[in-house]
C-alpha positions in Angstrom: 0.0 0.1 0.1 1.3 3.4 -1.1 1.6 5.7 2.4 0.5 9.6 1.7 2.8 11.2 4.0 2.8 14.7 2.0 -0.4 15.9 0.5 -0.8 18.8 -2.0 -4.6 20.0 -2.2 -5.0 22.4 -5.1 -7.9 24.5 -4.7 -8.7 25.6 -1.2 -12.4 26.3 -1.6 -15.2 24.5 0.3 -14.5 20.8 -1.1 -10.7 21.5 -0.5 -10.8 22.8 2.6 -13.1 20.1 4.0 -10.7 17.6 2.4 -8.1 19.1 4.5 -9.9 19.4 7.6 -11.0 15.8 7.5 -7.4 14.8 6.9 -6.5 16.7 10.0 -9.2 15.0 12.0 -9.2 11.2 10.7 -5.8 10.9 8.9 -2.8 9.6 10.4 -0.7 11.6 12.7 2.2 13.6 11.3 0.8 14.2 7.6 2.2 17.3 5.8 -1.1 18.8 4.6 0.2 21.6 1.6 -2.5 24.3 0.0 -2.7 26.2 -2.9 -5.5 28.3 -4.5 -5.0 30.8 -7.1 -7.2 33.3 -4.7 -4.3 33.4 -2.2 -6.9 34.5 0.5 -8.7 31.1 0.8 -5.1 29.7 1.2 -4.1 31.8 3.8 -7.4 31.5 5.8 -6.8 27.5 5.6 -3.5 28.1 6.9 -4.9 30.5 10.0 -7.2 28.0 10.9 -4.7 25.1 11.2 -6.3 22.7 8.6 -2.8 22.7 6.7 0.6 23.1 7.3 1.7 25.2 4.6 0.5 27.4 1.5 2.1 28.5 -1.4 1.6 30.8 -4.1 2.4 28.5 -7.2 1.6 25.3 -7.9 5.4 24.2 -8.7 6.3 25.1 -4.8 2.7 23.3 -3.7 3.1 19.7 -5.5 7.4 19.4 -5.0 8.0 16.4 -2.8 4.3 15.7 -2.5 3.2 11.8 -2.4 -0.4 12.5 -3.3 -1.8 15.6 -5.2 -5.7 16.5 -5.1 -7.1 18.9 -7.6 -10.3 20.5 -6.1 -10.9 23.2 -8.7 -13.7 23.1 -10.6 -14.2 20.7 -13.7 -13.2 23.3 -16.1 -9.7 23.9 -14.7 -8.7 20.4 -13.7 -6.9 19.5 -16.5 -4.9 22.6 -17.0 -4.4 22.4 -13.0 -2.7 18.9 -13.2 -1.1 19.2 -16.4 1.0 22.4 -14.7 1.4 20.1 -11.7 2.6 17.2 -13.6 5.7 19.4 -14.8 6.8 19.8 -11.2 5.7 16.7 -9.4 8.3 14.1 -8.0 8.2 10.6 -9.7 5.9 8.1 -8.2 3.3 10.9 -7.1 0.0 10.2 -7.4 -2.4 12.3 -9.0 -6.4 12.8 -8.4 -9.1 15.1 -8.5 -12.6 15.6 -7.0 -14.3 16.5 -10.2 -18.2 15.9 -10.5 -17.8 14.8 -14.2 -15.4 12.1 -15.4 -15.2 10.9 -18.9 -13.9 14.3 -20.5 -11.3 14.9 -17.9 -9.9 11.5 -17.8 -10.1 11.4 -21.9 -8.2 14.6 -22.1 -5.5 13.9 -19.3 -4.9 10.4 -20.7 -3.9 12.2 -24.1 -1.8 14.7 -22.6 -0.4 14.2 -19.3 3.5 13.0 -19.7 4.4 9.2 -19.2 4.6 7.9 -15.6 2.3 10.2 -14.1 -0.3 8.1 -12.3 -3.8 9.7 -12.1 -7.6 8.5 -10.9 -10.7 10.2 -10.4 -12.1 10.5 -6.8 -15.5 12.0 -6.8 -17.0 12.4 -3.3 -20.7 12.3 -3.5 -20.9 15.3 -1.2 -21.1 19.2 -1.0 -22.6 22.2 -0.6 -24.0 25.3 -2.3 -21.3 27.3 -0.4 -17.9 28.0 -1.8 -15.5 29.5 0.7 -12.9 27.4 2.7 -14.3 29.0 6.2 -17.7 26.8 5.6 -15.7 23.4 5.6 -17.0 20.6 7.1 -14.6 18.0 8.7 -17.1 15.5 8.7 -18.3 15.8 5.0 -17.2 12.6 3.9 -18.6 10.4 6.7 -21.0 7.8 5.3 -20.8 9.5 1.8 -19.7 7.8 -1.6 -16.7 8.3 -3.2 -16.4 7.1 -6.8 -13.0 6.0 -7.8 -12.4 6.2 -11.6 -9.5 4.3 -12.7 -7.9 7.0 -15.3 -4.1 5.7 -15.7 -4.1 4.4 -12.1 -2.7 1.0 -11.3 -4.6 -1.3 -9.2 -2.1 -0.8 -6.2 -2.9 3.1 -6.6 -6.5 2.4 -6.5 -6.2 0.5 -3.6 -4.3 3.0 -1.8 -6.8 5.6 -2.9 -9.7 3.7 -1.6 -8.1 3.1 1.7 -7.1 7.0 2.1 -11.0 7.7 1.7 -12.2 5.2 3.8 -9.8 6.3 6.5 -11.8 9.6 6.2 -15.3 8.0 6.9 -16.3 7.5 3.0 -17.6 4.4 1.1 -15.8 3.6 -2.1 -17.0 2.5 -5.3 -15.1 1.9 -8.2 -16.6 2.6 -11.5 -15.8 3.7 -15.2 -16.1 7.1 -16.0 -19.0 6.6 -18.6 -21.2 5.2 -16.0 -19.7 7.4 -13.6 -21.3 10.5 -15.6 -24.5 8.6 -16.4 -25.2 7.8 -12.3 -24.4 11.8 -11.3 -26.3 13.1 -14.3 -29.9 11.4 -12.4 -28.5 11.8 -8.6 -26.6 15.2 -8.7 -27.1 17.4 -12.0 -30.4 16.7 -12.8 -31.8 17.7 -9.5 -29.7 21.0 -9.5 -30.9 21.7 -13.1 -34.6 21.2 -11.8 -34.0 23.6 -8.7 -32.6 26.3 -11.3 -35.6 26.3 -13.5 -38.1 26.1 -10.6 -36.5 29.3 -9.0 -37.1 31.0 -12.1 -40.7 29.8 -12.3 -41.6 32.1 -9.3 -43.3 35.3 -10.4 -40.9 38.0 -8.6 -44.4 39.6 -7.1 -45.0 36.3 -5.0 -41.2 36.0 -3.6 -42.3 37.3 -0.4 -44.9 34.4 -0.3 -42.4 31.5 -0.4 -42.9 28.8 2.1 -40.6 26.1 3.5 -41.5 23.6 0.7 -40.2 25.8 -2.1 -37.2 27.0 -0.2 -36.0 23.7 0.6 -36.9 22.2 -2.7 -34.7 25.2 -4.5 -32.1 25.4 -1.8 -29.2 23.9 -4.4 -30.3 26.9 -6.8 -27.8 28.9 -4.5 -25.0 27.0 -6.7 -22.5 29.3 -8.5 -22.8 29.8 -12.7 -18.9 29.2 -12.6 -19.5 25.7 -10.9 -22.2 24.6 -12.4 -22.1 26.0 -16.1 -19.1 23.6 -16.8 -20.3 20.5 -15.1 -23.5 20.7 -17.4 -21.2 21.2 -20.3 -18.9 18.4 -19.6 -21.8 16.3 -18.9 -23.9 17.5 -21.7 -25.2 14.2 -23.0 -25.9 12.1 -19.7 -27.6 15.3 -18.5 -29.7 15.7 -21.7 -30.9 12.0 -21.2 -31.7 12.4 -17.3 -33.7 15.9 -18.5 -35.4 14.0 -21.1 -36.9 11.3 -18.7 -37.6 14.2 -16.4 -39.7 15.9 -19.0 -41.5 12.5 -19.5 -42.6 12.4 -15.8 -43.8 16.0 -15.9 -45.5 15.5 -18.6 -47.4 12.4 -17.1 -48.0 15.2 -14.2 -49.5 17.4 -16.8 -52.0 15.1 -18.5 -53.0 13.8 -14.9 -54.1 17.4 -13.7 -55.5 18.1 -17.2 -57.9 15.0 -16.7 -61.1 15.1 -14.8 -60.9 13.2 -11.2 -57.8 12.6 -8.9 -57.1 8.7 -9.7 -54.2 9.3 -11.9 -52.9 12.1 -9.2 -53.2 9.8 -6.5 -51.2 7.1 -8.2 -48.6 9.0 -9.2 -48.4 10.6 -5.9 -48.0 6.6 -4.7 -45.3 6.0 -7.2 -43.4 9.1 -5.8 -43.8 7.9 -2.1 -42.4 4.5 -2.7 -39.3 5.9 -4.6 -38.6 8.2 -2.3 -39.0 5.7 0.6 -36.2 3.3 -0.8 -34.0 6.0 -0.5 -34.3 6.1 3.4 
């Protein structure tokens, strides 16, 4: 098993800071944590809060001698960030990223990353609509799934990455990049799209009257465009497939509401209840 004693985290927003805080809480003693963010204030905050040991103003400085390099940047910045890091990392360093789309990232890296660089995806099914390091959660990954996608990694490397995430309390599933993107289109990306659309459907003159149900249903519509637009773009086909299925379901509701009586409405609600109860 590979031991990660020096860990570099590239991107110190909510996810990167939560990773650092989780390693600090659950990881082995003596781990050297380094942080980098193009917004240096995020790195500085993480250092002052004690969740990293060192911060740097360049990727080159951050990754030197690191055993594990984790990219927690937005999905449209992951490839460029890891390619730059690959020019300065030591031989044998393990690269991973927390991107919520996999196929385009891994296809591009597979073509461009230098020979001998080992990369795998590590996507935690955990997150928040918040973005700053000060909102981090050191228990963010406890009980949550982390999808490991193979990239160019060996079996031994995947075993070590899996053990790393399990130490932080996560459950690990190994899966191919294409299947991963299909799963998250339904379980994460479509719900965000629906929340964005539902929020847009509310007439502004009635905003003061919204109740808890609307607020709960649309909480994730606070997600930032600079994060979510690239996610939708890089998983466009899978999201379109999920959206088409959702539109078919909405059409069933439209037909039921347009017909006389309530039997079909009751049936749709009961079917939804059954589906939701299976998630508990």
